[in-house]
LUMLOZA-496669 format. One record per residue (C-alpha): residue number from 0; residue in one letter; x, y negated, z. Coordinates in steps of 0.1 Angstrom, whole numbers, plus 5000, padded with zeros to 4 digits. Layout:
BEGIN
NODE  drendo  dovex    px    py    pz
NODE     NUM      A     X     Y     Z
...
This chain:
BEGIN
NODE  drendo  dovex    px    py    pz
NODE       0      X  4871  4851  5058
NODE       1      X  4898  4836  5080
NODE       2      X  4897  4846  5117
NODE       3      X  4917  4825  5141
NODE       4      X  4914  4827  5179
NODE       5      X  4935  4818  5208
NODE       6      X  4939  4843  5237
NODE       7      X  4904  4857  5231
NODE       8      X  4893  4890  5217
NODE       9      X  4870  4889  5187
NODE      10      X  4846  4915  5174
NODE      11      X  4837  4911  5137
NODE      12      X  4806  4928  5124
NODE      13      X  4804  4936  5087
NODE      14      X  4772  4942  5069
NODE      15      X  4770  4962  5037
NODE      16      X  4795  4952  5011
NODE      17      X  4793  4961  4974
NODE      18      X  4820  4981  4957
NODE      19      X  4846  4964  4936
NODE      20      X  4831  4952  4903
NODE      21      X  4849  4936  4874
NODE      22      X  4840  4901  4864
NODE      23      X  4822  4899  4830
NODE      24      X  4848  4873  4820
NODE      25      X  4877  4897  4825
NODE      26      X  4910  4887  4809
NODE      27      X  4922  4923  4807
NODE      28      X  4945  4932  4778
NODE      29      X  4927  4959  4759
NODE      30      X  4954  4963  4732
NODE      31      X  4987  4981  4731
NODE      32      X  4998  5005  4758
NODE      33      X  4977  5035  4763
NODE      34      X  4969  5048  4798
NODE      35      X  4959  5084  4803
NODE      36      X  4954  5108  4832
NODE      37      X  4967  5144  4835
NODE      38      X  4950  5164  4862
NODE      39      X  4971  5191  4879
NODE      40      X  4947  5207  4904
NODE      41      X  4971  5234  4915
NODE      42      X  4998  5208  4924
NODE      43      X  4971  5186  4941
NODE      44      X  4979  5155  4920
NODE      45      X  4968  5135  4889
NODE      46      X  4995  5119  4868
NODE      47      X  4990  5084  4855
NODE      48      X  5007  5080  4821
NODE      49      X  5015  5049  4801
NODE      50      X  5023  5057  4765
NODE      51      X  5033  5092  4776
NODE      52      X  5056  5080  4804
NODE      53      X  5049  5086  4841
NODE      54      X  5037  5055  4859
NODE      55      X  5026  5071  4892
NODE      56      X  5007  5101  4905
NODE      57      X  4977  5102  4928
NODE      58      X  4985  5130  4953
NODE      59      X  4966  5148  4981
NODE      60      X  4994  5169  4996
NODE      61      X  4983  5188  5028
NODE      62      X  5015  5179  5047
NODE      63      X  5011  5141  5042
NODE      64      X  4976  5138  5058
NODE      65      X  4964  5110  5034
NODE      66      X  4962  5105  4997
NODE      67      X  4991  5086  4983
NODE      68      X  5004  5072  4950
NODE      69      X  5039  5088  4946
NODE      70      X  5062  5082  4930
NODE      71      X  5057  5048  4915
NODE      72      X  5078  5038  4885
NODE      73      X  5086  5006  4866
NODE      74      X  5080  5004  4829
NODE      75      X  5116  5015  4824
NODE      76      X  5110  5047  4844
NODE      77      X  5129  5036  4875
NODE      78      X  5114  5049  4907
NODE      79      X  5107  5022  4933
NODE      80      X  5094  5043  4961
NODE      81      X  5115  5062  4986
NODE      82      X  5118  5099  4978
NODE      83      X  5122  5112  5014
NODE      84      X  5107  5134  5027
NODE      85      X  5091  5150  4997
NODE      86      X  5120  5146  4972
NODE      87      X  5150  5132  4990
NODE      88      X  5176  5112  4970
NODE      89      X  5211  5108  4983
NODE      90      X  5216  5076  5003
NODE      91      X  5180  5072  5015
NODE      92      X  5169  5066  5050
NODE      93      X  5153  5095  5069
NODE      94      X  5133  5075  5094
NODE      95      X  5094  5072  5096
NODE      96      X  5087  5104  5078
NODE      97      X  5050  5095  5076
NODE      98      X  5057  5065  5053
NODE      99      X  5054  5081  5019
NODE     100      X  5046  5064  4985
NODE     101      X  5017  5039  4987
NODE     102      X  4987  5044  5010
NODE     103      X  4959  5028  5030
NODE     104      X  4951  5038  5066
NODE     105      X  4952  5024  5101
NODE     106      X  4967  5030  5136
NODE     107      X  4936  5027  5158
NODE     108      X  4903  5041  5145
NODE     109      X  4881  5050  5174
NODE     110      X  4914  5055  5193
NODE     111      X  4929  5079  5167
NODE     112      X  4962  5072  5149
NODE     113      X  4958  5076  5112
NODE     114      X  4989  5054  5104
NODE     115      X  5014  5074  5123
NODE     116      X  5000  5109  5118
NODE     117      X  5028  5132  5105
NODE     118      X  5056  5111  5121
NODE     119      X  5071  5144  5136
NODE     120      X  5067  5162  5102
NODE     121      X  5035  5179  5113
NODE     122      X  5000  5168  5123
NODE     123      X  4998  5149  5156
NODE     124      X  4973  5160  5183
NODE     125      X  4957  5126  5183
NODE     126      X  4963  5119  5146
NODE     127      X  4935  5112  5121
NODE     128      X  4935  5125  5086
NODE     129      X  4923  5109  5054
NODE     130      X  4910  5139  5034
NODE     131      X  4907  5138  4996
NODE     132      X  4873  5151  4985
NODE     133      X  4868  5145  4948
NODE     134      X  4875  5125  4917
NODE     135      X  4843  5105  4908
NODE     136      X  4857  5090  4876
NODE     137      X  4887  5091  4852
NODE     138      X  4887  5067  4823
NODE     139      X  4918  5061  4802
NODE     140      X  4922  5036  4775
NODE     141      X  4942  5007  4760
NODE     142      X  4957  4984  4786
NODE     143      X  4938  4999  4815
NODE     144      X  4929  5032  4832
NODE     145      X  4903  5035  4859
NODE     146      X  4902  5063  4886
NODE     147      X  4875  5065  4913
NODE     148      X  4881  5088  4943
NODE     149      X  4862  5099  4974
NODE     150      X  4878  5105  5007
NODE     151      X  4868  5113  5043
NODE     152      X  4885  5099  5074
NODE     153      X  4884  5127  5100
NODE     154      X  4892  5127  5137
NODE     155      X  4914  5156  5151
NODE     156      X  4883  5178  5156
NODE     157      X  4874  5174  5119
NODE     158      X  4845  5150  5125
NODE     159      X  4840  5123  5098
NODE     160      X  4844  5088  5111
NODE     161      X  4845  5070  5077
NODE     162      X  4836  5078  5042
NODE     163      X  4859  5062  5016
NODE     164      X  4853  5053  4980
NODE     165      X  4884  5038  4962
NODE     166      X  4887  5024  4927
NODE     167      X  4922  5023  4912
NODE     168      X  4927  5001  4882
NODE     169      X  4960  5009  4864
NODE     170      X  4970  4981  4841
NODE     171      X  4999  4979  4816
NODE     172      X  5011  4946  4801
NODE     173      X  5044  4948  4783
NODE     174      X  5071  4954  4810
NODE     175      X  5046  4947  4838
NODE     176      X  5026  4974  4856
NODE     177      X  4997  4966  4879
NODE     178      X  4977  4986  4904
NODE     179      X  4944  4972  4917
NODE     180      X  4931  4991  4947
NODE     181      X  4895  4985  4958
NODE     182      X  4887  5006  4989
NODE     183      X  4853  5006  5006
NODE     184      X  4849  5022  5040
NODE     185      X  4815  5033  5053
NODE     186      X  4808  5042  5090
NODE     187      X  4788  5074  5084
NODE     188      X  4780  5082  5120
NODE     189      X  4783  5058  5150
NODE     190      X  4799  5024  5150
NODE     191      X  4836  5025  5142
NODE     192      X  4861  5004  5161
NODE     193      X  4895  4995  5146
NODE     194      X  4913  4978  5174
NODE     195      X  4942  4953  5170
NODE     196      X  4975  4970  5162
NODE     197      X  5005  4962  5140
NODE     198      X  5004  4997  5127
NODE     199      X  4986  4992  5094
NODE     200      X  4972  4990  5068
NODE     201      X  4980  4989  5031
NODE     202      X  5016  5000  5027
NODE     203      X  5044  5010  5004
NODE     204      X  5078  5026  5014
NODE     205      X  5104  5014  4989
NODE     206      X  5136  5028  4975
NODE     207      X  5168  5022  4994
NODE     208      X  5180  4996  4968
NODE     209      X  5150  4974  4975
NODE     210      X  5156  4973  5012
NODE     211      X  5172  4942  5027
NODE     212      X  5209  4944  5036
NODE     213      X  5212  4955  5073
NODE     214      X  5236  4946  5100
NODE     215      X  5232  4979  5118
NODE     216      X  5244  5014  5111
NODE     217      X  5218  5033  5090
NODE     218      X  5207  5069  5092
NODE     219      X  5206  5083  5057
NODE     220      X  5202  5116  5039
NODE     221      X  5222  5134  5012
NODE     222      X  5206  5148  4981
NODE     223      X  5195  5179  5000
NODE     224      X  5179  5159  5027
NODE     225      X  5206  5165  5053
NODE     226      X  5214  5135  5076
NODE     227      X  5245  5114  5072
NODE     228      X  5254  5079  5085
NODE     229      X  5265  5049  5065
NODE     230      X  5281  5019  5081
NODE     231      X  5259  4989  5075
NODE     232      X  5286  4966  5063
NODE     233      X  5288  4985  5030
NODE     234      X  5251  4981  5020
NODE     235      X  5260  4998  4987
NODE     236      X  5234  4988  4961
NODE     237      X  5210  4973  4986
NODE     238      X  5197  4941  4970
NODE     239      X  5162  4934  4983
NODE     240      X  5147  4902  4996
NODE     241      X  5112  4890  5005
NODE     242      X  5096  4857  4994
NODE     243      X  5061  4848  5005
NODE     244      X  5035  4825  4989
NODE     245      X  5042  4801  5018
NODE     246      X  5079  4798  5009
NODE     247      X  5092  4820  5038
NODE     248      X  5121  4844  5029
NODE     249      X  5140  4874  5042
NODE     250      X  5130  4892  5074
NODE     251      X  5114  4861  5087
NODE     252      X  5083  4870  5067
NODE     253      X  5074  4897  5093
NODE     254      X  5042  4888  5111
NODE     255      X  5035  4857  5090
NODE     256      X  5004  4851  5069
NODE     257      X  5005  4847  5032
NODE     258      X  4983  4851  5001
NODE     259      X  5010  4873  4985
NODE     260      X  5044  4887  4992
NODE     261      X  5072  4894  4966
NODE     262      X  5099  4920  4973
NODE     263      X  5126  4915  4946
NODE     264      X  5159  4930  4939
NODE     265      X  5179  4952  4915
NODE     266      X  5181  4989  4910
NODE     267      X  5213  4993  4890
NODE     268      X  5211  4966  4863
NODE     269      X  5173  4964  4863
NODE     270      X  5158  4934  4879
NODE     271      X  5126  4943  4897
NODE     272      X  5098  4924  4915
NODE     273      X  5073  4943  4936
NODE     274      X  5044  4920  4947
NODE     275      X  5013  4927  4969
NODE     276      X  4985  4902  4965
NODE     277      X  4958  4898  4992
NODE     278      X  4922  4890  4981
NODE     279      X  4901  4860  4993
NODE     280      X  4872  4884  5002
NODE     281      X  4894  4905  5025
NODE     282      X  4892  4902  5063
NODE     283      X  4917  4877  5077
NODE     284      X  4927  4862  5044
NODE     285      X  4955  4853  5041
NODE     286      X  4967  4885  5056
NODE     287      X  4994  4892  5081
NODE     288      X  5025  4910  5067
NODE     289      X  5042  4940  5083
NODE     290      X  5071  4936  5059
NODE     291      X  5103  4952  5073
NODE     292      X  5138  4950  5060
NODE     293      X  5142  4988  5062
NODE     294      X  5118  4993  5033
NODE     295      X  5083  4993  5048
NODE     296      X  5062  4967  5028
NODE     297      X  5027  4964  5042
NODE     298      X  4997  4941  5045
NODE     299      X  4977  4942  5077
NODE     300      X  4945  4923  5079
NODE     301      X  4934  4938  5112
NODE     302      X  4965  4933  5134
NODE     303      X  4971  4899  5150
NODE     304      X  4982  4903  5187
NODE     305      X  5018  4916  5180
NODE     306      X  5023  4892  5151
NODE     307      X  5012  4861  5172
NODE     308      X  5028  4872  5205
NODE     309      X  4994  4875  5221
NODE     310      X  4980  4842  5210
NODE     311      X  4955  4859  5188
NODE     312      X  4937  4892  5189
NODE     313      X  4913  4908  5164
NODE     314      X  4891  4938  5173
NODE     315      X  4873  4948  5142
NODE     316      X  4843  4972  5139
NODE     317      X  4820  4986  5113
NODE     318      X  4784  4992  5125
NODE     319      X  4769  5026  5119
NODE     320      X  4757  5029  5083
NODE     321      X  4775  4997  5072
NODE     322      X  4806  4992  5051
NODE     323      X  4836  4969  5045
NODE     324      X  4859  4966  5015
NODE     325      X  4896  4959  5012
NODE     326      X  4911  4947  4979
NODE     327      X  4948  4946  4969
NODE     328      X  4968  4941  4938
NODE     329      X  5003  4954  4933
NODE     330      X  5025  4940  4905
NODE     331      X  5056  4957  4894
NODE     332      X  5078  4937  4870
NODE     333      X  5108  4953  4852
NODE     334      X  5137  4932  4838
NODE     335      X  5129  4900  4855
NODE     336      X  5122  4885  4890
NODE     337      X  5088  4869  4889
NODE     338      X  5083  4832  4896
NODE     339      X  5058  4817  4920
NODE     340      X  5038  4805  4890
NODE     341      X  5037  4839  4874
NODE     342      X  5026  4855  4906
NODE     343      X  4999  4829  4913
NODE     344      X  4984  4834  4878
NODE     345      X  4981  4871  4884
NODE     346      X  4968  4866  4920
NODE     347      X  4941  4842  4907
NODE     348      X  4931  4866  4880
NODE     349      X  4927  4893  4907
NODE     350      X  4906  4870  4929
NODE     351      X  4882  4864  4900
NODE     352      X  4880  4901  4889
NODE     353      X  4865  4916  4920
């Protein structure tokens, strides 16, 4: 549903929404690459393996305050997520310590900040936490693996605001890796308000090489996580650029709306495309993009005011006992930069699957 309004606040009520379900006419590739899961309870993570190589790990570390996918690798094994602060790599930025791996949360949930919790390296007094509860399903196989998780969105006192059920579909097609995330949020107590803010919602923090070249001095870390400063003019190995489905490029994509966004660049000699696709059933489709040159790559369907300089405002709520679902596809291509046509084919497939 598309929501447009001029200088007026809007409240959107969502009735019950079904969980993500695959279309019976699925075009999934059920041959070839094998996807398997390795559970490591003591390490609080589950590794997702493709033909024995790490694709990503689902992690519920206590010092991150939300479940994340970390790290995320291309088919060649190259890590595309920032290592800091969990596993710092020399030359990375040391800003925004709460931006780790891939995650979904929001900056204003009944007034509590889930997005920025942990920005100081510890739990914020007014910060909300997304608590991992259980694994409902793990199903590996040829071409696709499915994981279903349960989480609880807790306010600072530990009271549950939202119950979460998330389906992850991990898909391997040749040198392409895909993650479909279908997240359903249920208001388990009273009505939940998610007021308009730019701080949200589905995000990835990428490796230094996939950032956009900067004109400013950059705070970086060495291999031990100690701060250093690099002069911006060098931009050694920094190759990233954004391109949206609407043809906008570079840092101009910030705050614009698009069906998908492609962040492409090179890590060493490896050409990489990292794409996030919105879904037609999502709130505010096509979504606003909080895509920053410093490496934050995020889709935000609930923020409008900052992106439109106050011309639009969206105040979203979920009535008590009701739910809403957010659906996103992430495409990771190794060895080539994807074309608009290739992305559109995958985005259309995603739209028809769920």
